[in-house]
C-alpha positions as CSV (number, residue, x, y, z in Angstrom):
1,M,21.7,16.8,-50.0
2,L,23.0,16.8,-53.6
3,K,23.5,13.7,-55.7
4,I,24.4,13.4,-59.4
5,Y,23.6,10.4,-61.5
6,K,24.2,9.4,-65.1
7,S,23.2,6.4,-67.2
8,D,25.8,4.6,-69.1
9,M,25.2,5.0,-72.8
10,E,26.0,1.4,-73.6
11,T,24.7,-0.6,-70.6
12,N,22.2,2.0,-69.4
13,E,23.5,1.3,-65.8
14,L,22.8,4.1,-63.4
15,K,26.0,5.4,-61.8
16,T,26.8,8.1,-59.3
17,I,29.2,10.8,-60.6
18,K,30.9,13.8,-59.0
19,T,30.7,16.5,-61.7
20,F,27.9,18.1,-63.7
21,E,28.0,16.3,-67.0
22,K,25.5,16.7,-69.9
23,G,22.9,14.0,-69.8
24,S,23.1,13.7,-66.0
25,W,20.4,13.7,-63.4
26,I,20.9,16.0,-60.4
27,N,18.8,15.1,-57.4
28,M,18.4,17.7,-54.7
29,L,16.9,16.7,-51.4
30,N,16.3,19.6,-49.0
31,P,19.4,21.3,-50.4
32,T,21.4,23.9,-48.5
33,D,21.9,27.5,-49.8
34,D,25.4,26.7,-50.9
35,E,24.2,23.7,-52.9
36,I,21.5,25.7,-54.6
37,K,23.9,28.5,-55.5
38,K,26.4,25.9,-56.8
39,V,23.9,24.2,-59.1
40,C,22.5,27.5,-60.4
41,K,26.0,28.9,-61.1
42,E,27.2,25.7,-62.8
43,L,24.1,25.2,-64.9
44,N,23.2,28.9,-65.4
45,I,19.6,28.8,-64.1
46,E,17.5,31.0,-61.8
47,E,17.5,30.2,-58.1
48,D,13.8,30.7,-58.0
49,F,13.2,27.5,-60.0
50,I,14.8,25.5,-57.2
51,R,13.5,27.6,-54.2
52,D,9.9,27.5,-55.5
53,S,10.1,23.7,-55.5
54,L,11.0,23.8,-51.8
55,D,7.9,25.8,-50.9
56,Y,5.5,23.5,-49.1
57,E,2.5,25.5,-50.3
58,E,3.6,25.8,-54.0
59,K,0.9,24.6,-56.4
60,A,1.5,22.3,-59.4
61,R,2.4,24.3,-62.4
62,I,4.7,24.7,-65.4
63,D,7.1,27.6,-65.9
64,E,9.5,28.4,-68.8
65,E,12.6,30.5,-69.2
66,D,13.7,32.1,-72.5
67,N,16.9,30.0,-72.5
68,G,15.0,26.8,-72.8
69,T,14.9,25.8,-69.1
70,I,11.5,24.4,-68.1
71,L,10.2,23.9,-64.5
72,F,7.5,21.3,-63.8
73,I,6.1,21.2,-60.3
74,V,3.7,18.4,-59.3
75,D,2.4,17.2,-55.9
76,V,3.6,13.8,-54.7
77,P,2.1,11.7,-51.8
78,I,4.1,11.3,-48.6
79,I,3.5,9.8,-45.2
80,E,4.4,12.1,-42.2
81,K,4.8,11.1,-38.6
82,E,2.7,13.0,-36.0
83,K,3.3,11.6,-32.5
84,D,2.3,7.9,-32.9
85,N,0.2,8.4,-36.0
86,E,1.0,8.3,-39.7
87,I,-0.5,11.2,-41.7
88,Y,-1.0,11.0,-45.5
89,T,-0.4,14.3,-47.2
90,T,1.3,15.7,-50.2
91,M,4.3,18.0,-51.0
92,P,5.7,19.6,-54.2
93,L,8.3,17.9,-56.4
94,G,10.2,20.1,-58.8
95,M,11.5,18.8,-62.1
96,I,13.7,21.1,-64.2
97,V,14.7,20.4,-67.8
98,V,17.8,22.5,-68.4
99,R,18.2,23.2,-72.1
100,D,18.0,19.6,-73.1
101,E,21.3,19.1,-71.2
102,Y,20.5,18.3,-67.6
103,F,17.6,17.1,-65.6
104,I,17.1,18.3,-62.0
105,T,14.7,17.0,-59.3
106,V,14.1,19.1,-56.2
107,S,12.1,17.9,-53.1
108,L,11.9,19.0,-49.5
109,K,11.7,15.5,-48.1
110,R,12.3,11.9,-49.2
111,N,9.5,10.5,-51.2
112,I,8.7,7.1,-52.8
113,V,8.7,8.5,-56.3
114,I,12.4,9.6,-56.4
115,D,13.4,6.6,-54.2
116,N,12.0,4.2,-56.9
117,F,14.4,5.8,-59.5
118,E,17.4,6.0,-57.2
119,K,17.0,2.3,-56.2
120,K,16.6,1.3,-59.9
121,R,13.1,-0.1,-59.5
122,I,11.8,1.6,-62.7
123,K,12.7,-0.2,-65.8
124,G,13.8,1.5,-69.0
125,F,14.6,4.9,-67.7
126,S,17.8,6.8,-68.8
127,T,19.1,10.1,-67.4
128,Y,19.9,11.4,-70.9
129,K,16.3,10.9,-72.1
130,K,15.0,13.8,-70.1
131,S,11.5,14.1,-71.5
132,R,10.8,10.4,-71.1
133,F,12.4,10.5,-67.6
134,L,10.0,13.3,-66.6
135,L,7.0,11.4,-68.0
136,Q,8.0,8.3,-66.2
137,I,8.1,10.3,-63.0
138,L,4.5,11.5,-63.7
139,L,3.4,7.9,-64.3
140,T,5.1,6.6,-61.2
141,N,3.6,9.4,-59.2
142,A,0.1,8.6,-60.4
143,T,0.6,4.9,-59.6
144,N,1.8,5.7,-56.1
145,Y,-1.3,7.8,-55.5
146,L,-3.4,4.7,-56.3
147,S,-1.3,2.6,-53.9
148,Y,-1.6,5.1,-51.1
149,L,-5.4,5.4,-51.6
150,K,-5.7,1.6,-51.2
151,Q,-3.8,1.9,-47.9
152,I,-6.1,4.6,-46.8
153,N,-9.1,2.4,-47.6
154,K,-7.7,-0.5,-45.6
155,E,-7.0,1.7,-42.6
156,T,-10.5,3.1,-42.9
157,E,-11.9,-0.5,-42.8
158,I,-9.8,-1.3,-39.7
159,A,-10.9,1.8,-37.9
160,E,-14.6,1.1,-38.7
161,S,-14.2,-2.5,-37.5
162,T,-12.8,-1.2,-34.2
163,L,-15.6,1.4,-33.8
164,K,-18.3,-1.3,-34.2
165,N,-17.1,-2.9,-31.0
166,S,-16.4,0.2,-28.9
167,M,-16.7,3.9,-29.6
168,K,-13.2,5.4,-29.0
169,N,-12.0,8.8,-29.7
170,K,-8.8,7.4,-31.1
171,E,-10.6,5.6,-34.0
172,L,-12.8,8.6,-34.6
173,L,-9.7,10.9,-34.8
174,K,-8.1,8.4,-37.2
175,L,-11.1,8.6,-39.5
176,L,-11.0,12.4,-39.4
177,S,-7.3,12.3,-40.3
178,L,-8.0,10.0,-43.2
179,E,-10.8,12.2,-44.4
180,K,-8.3,15.2,-44.4
181,S,-5.8,13.1,-46.3
182,L,-8.3,12.3,-49.0
183,V,-9.1,16.1,-49.4
184,Y,-5.3,16.8,-49.8
185,F,-5.0,13.9,-52.4
186,T,-8.1,15.1,-54.4
187,T,-6.8,18.6,-54.6
188,S,-3.3,17.6,-55.6
189,L,-4.4,15.1,-58.2
190,K,-6.6,17.7,-59.9
191,S,-3.6,20.1,-60.0
192,N,-1.4,17.4,-61.4
193,E,-4.0,16.6,-64.0
194,I,-3.8,20.2,-65.3
195,V,0.0,20.0,-65.6
196,M,-0.2,16.7,-67.5
197,E,-3.0,17.9,-69.8
198,K,-1.0,21.1,-70.5
199,T,2.1,19.0,-71.3
200,L,0.2,16.8,-73.7
201,R,-1.6,19.7,-75.5
202,G,1.0,22.4,-75.3
203,K,3.9,20.6,-76.9
204,I,6.1,22.0,-74.2
205,L,8.4,19.0,-74.5
206,K,9.4,17.2,-77.6
207,L,7.5,14.0,-77.4
208,Y,7.9,10.8,-79.4
209,D,5.1,8.3,-79.9
210,E,6.3,6.2,-76.9
211,D,6.5,9.3,-74.8
212,E,3.0,10.3,-75.6
213,D,1.8,6.7,-74.7
214,I,3.6,7.1,-71.3
215,L,2.0,10.5,-70.7
216,E,-1.5,9.2,-71.7
217,D,-1.1,6.3,-69.3
218,A,-0.1,8.8,-66.6
219,I,-3.2,10.9,-67.3
220,I,-5.4,7.8,-67.2
221,E,-3.9,6.6,-63.9
222,N,-4.3,10.1,-62.4
223,K,-8.0,10.2,-63.4
224,Q,-8.5,6.8,-61.8
225,A,-6.8,8.1,-58.6
226,I,-9.1,11.1,-58.7
227,E,-12.2,8.9,-59.0
228,M,-11.0,6.6,-56.2
229,S,-10.3,9.5,-54.0
230,K,-13.8,10.9,-54.5
231,I,-15.4,7.6,-53.9
232,Y,-13.4,6.9,-50.7
233,S,-14.1,10.5,-49.5
234,D,-17.8,10.1,-50.1
235,I,-17.8,6.8,-48.2
236,L,-15.8,8.2,-45.4
237,N,-18.1,11.2,-45.1
238,G,-21.1,9.0,-44.9
239,T,-19.4,6.8,-42.3
240,M,-18.5,9.7,-40.1
241,D,-22.1,11.1,-40.3
242,A,-23.4,7.6,-39.4
243,Y,-21.1,7.2,-36.4
244,A,-21.9,10.8,-35.3
245,S,-25.6,9.8,-35.3
246,I,-24.9,6.5,-33.5
247,I,-22.9,8.3,-30.8
248,S,-25.6,10.9,-30.4
249,N,-28.3,8.1,-30.1
250,N,-26.1,6.2,-27.6
251,L,-25.7,9.3,-25.5
252,N,-29.4,10.0,-25.6
253,G,-30.0,6.4,-24.4
254,V,-27.6,6.8,-21.5
255,M,-29.1,10.1,-20.5
256,K,-32.6,8.6,-20.7
257,F,-31.6,5.6,-18.5
258,L,-29.9,7.8,-15.9
259,T,-32.9,10.0,-15.7
260,S,-35.2,7.0,-15.1
261,I,-32.9,5.6,-12.4
262,T,-32.9,9.1,-10.7
263,I,-36.7,9.1,-10.7
264,I,-36.8,5.6,-9.2
265,L,-34.3,6.4,-6.5
266,T,-36.2,9.6,-5.6
267,I,-39.3,7.6,-4.4
268,P,-37.7,5.9,-1.3
269,T,-35.7,9.1,-0.6
270,L,-38.9,11.1,-0.6
271,I,-40.9,8.7,1.6
272,A,-38.0,8.4,4.0
273,S,-37.7,12.2,4.2
274,I,-41.4,12.7,4.9
275,W,-41.5,10.1,7.7
276,G,-38.3,11.5,9.1
277,M,-39.9,14.8,10.1
278,N,-40.4,15.7,13.7
279,V,-44.2,16.1,13.3
280,P,-47.2,13.8,13.9
281,L,-47.5,11.4,11.0
282,P,-49.6,8.3,10.1
283,L,-48.3,5.0,11.5
284,Q,-46.1,6.9,13.9
285,G,-47.1,4.8,16.8
286,H,-47.9,1.6,15.0
287,P,-45.8,-1.4,16.1
288,H,-45.3,-2.5,12.4
289,G,-45.0,1.1,10.9
290,F,-41.5,0.6,9.6
291,I,-42.3,-2.6,7.8
292,I,-45.5,-1.1,6.3
293,L,-43.6,2.0,5.0
294,V,-40.9,-0.3,3.5
295,L,-43.5,-2.4,1.7
296,L,-45.3,0.8,0.6
297,T,-42.0,2.1,-0.8
298,V,-41.3,-1.1,-2.6
299,I,-44.7,-1.3,-4.1
300,I,-44.7,2.3,-5.4
301,T,-41.1,1.8,-6.7
302,I,-42.2,-1.3,-8.6
303,I,-45.2,0.5,-10.1
304,V,-43.0,3.4,-11.3
305,V,-40.4,0.9,-12.8
306,L,-43.2,-0.9,-14.7
307,M,-44.6,2.4,-16.0
308,L,-41.1,3.5,-17.1
309,K,-40.4,0.2,-18.7
310,K,-43.8,0.3,-20.5
311,R,-42.8,3.7,-22.0
312,D,-39.4,2.2,-23.0
313,L,-37.4,4.5,-20.7
314,L,-35.3,1.8,-19.1
315,N,-33.6,0.3,-22.2
């Protein structure tokens, strides 16, 4: 999908246009080959800049061309559906500054970062202020990471609360999924930090004082997200280890109880088996032999139960 936007110079209102105009924003969402070739031909840029941004495994980085075109790739957080579960993960978002004339964003799937700009939720952005637009995307992205991390923390607390009442595989798998999400987030946030630090130090873009403030805010938000991700990851690791120990202890308790029950049930079975033999046995001709054997069995069983209970093997 290909959309072209441009801010009105007087009202700063974002409008959708049909042609490639200087100062416009070209948003490419999972574009077709024809759309990629069309944009590259019209704007005179390399196809690799767009195709690299569509590679799910592409790392956050900055690349420049001799003609003044600069590619920024950062990782953005997304939520994917997997059966009935929601999985938190990341994907690359490409931002291309074309010779201070056009601004292009390229993504494989819809994401909340670009949606916020398309739906005009971000104040003070203009398509013709390309450097500031890019930095606002970086700041919005870092803020969204913090928001997603809070959601992950809430889901972790809900899963833990459910696990306290009953040990279910569903909740344990949920915790495992959240743990993987935090690993993805931490890795992506660190890569994004390198890109932002390089932008701040390298003077890749022409930055005004306000622009530097936005970039510094983005770096601070990103650092906070990294710290939150580490803390939540450590807590979740500890929780998973604790529940693994609890499950193991519960299993040991169940096995201990079943073993004790087996021993208790063996006593009457053993006595019944012995006196069921076709050989001469004590009490064989006694008129009250059956009652005596039953009482003997009960007494021995009670003694064994008391011994097992004393050794804490029936809890």
